[in-house]
C-alpha positions in Angstrom: 2.3 27.6 -105.4 4.3 27.2 -107.9 5.9 25.0 -107.8 2.5 23.2 -108.5 2.0 25.5 -111.5 5.4 23.9 -112.1 4.6 20.2 -111.8 0.9 20.1 -112.9 2.7 21.9 -116.1 5.3 19.3 -116.3 2.6 17.0 -116.4 0.7 18.1 -119.3 3.9 18.6 -121.6 4.8 14.9 -120.7 1.6 13.9 -122.0 1.7 15.8 -124.9 5.6 14.3 -125.5 4.5 10.2 -124.8 1.8 11.4 -127.5 4.4 12.3 -129.8 6.5 9.1 -129.4 3.5 7.5 -129.7 2.5 8.8 -132.7 6.5 7.8 -133.9 6.3 5.0 -133.0 3.7 4.1 -134.8 4.4 5.9 -137.9 8.1 3.8 -137.7 6.1 0.7 -138.3 4.0 1.8 -141.3 7.3 2.3 -142.6 8.5 -1.3 -142.2 4.9 -2.4 -143.0 5.6 -0.6 -146.0 8.7 -1.4 -146.7 7.7 -5.3 -146.7 5.1 -5.1 -148.8 7.0 -3.2 -151.5 9.5 -6.0 -150.7 6.8 -8.4 -151.7 5.4 -6.4 -154.7 8.9 -6.3 -156.5 9.4 -9.9 -155.9 6.7 -11.2 -156.9 7.3 -8.7 -160.0 10.2 -10.7 -160.7 9.1 -13.4 -160.8 6.9 -13.2 -163.1 9.4 -11.6 -165.1 11.3 -14.5 -165.5 7.7 -16.3 -165.7 6.9 -14.2 -168.7 10.6 -14.6 -170.4 9.9 -18.3 -170.3 6.9 -18.4 -171.6 7.7 -16.7 -174.5 10.6 -18.5 -175.4 8.7 -21.4 -175.2 5.8 -19.2 -177.8 8.9 -18.8 -180.3 9.7 -21.8 -180.2 6.1 -23.2 -181.1 5.5 -21.0 -183.8 9.1 -22.0 -185.3 8.0 -25.4 -185.8 4.6 -25.0 -186.5 6.2 -22.9 -189.7 8.9 -25.4 -190.2 5.5 -28.2 -190.5 3.5 -25.9 -192.4 6.0 -25.5 -195.3 6.3 -29.4 -195.4 
């Protein structure tokens, strides 16, 4: 009877440990997804920053040309 009780309780503990393992794996997958999304956002921000800088340079050049032509 004692052995059956131990086996029964051990089976219940295995279920708990399996559940905890599943939660841990889910959290790891979630963390990987967050890292991937963060990386994409960072990469896109960097690309947009370069485009914005180019736009500012072109805008400044066009403004300088406009000022030079206005004074003539």
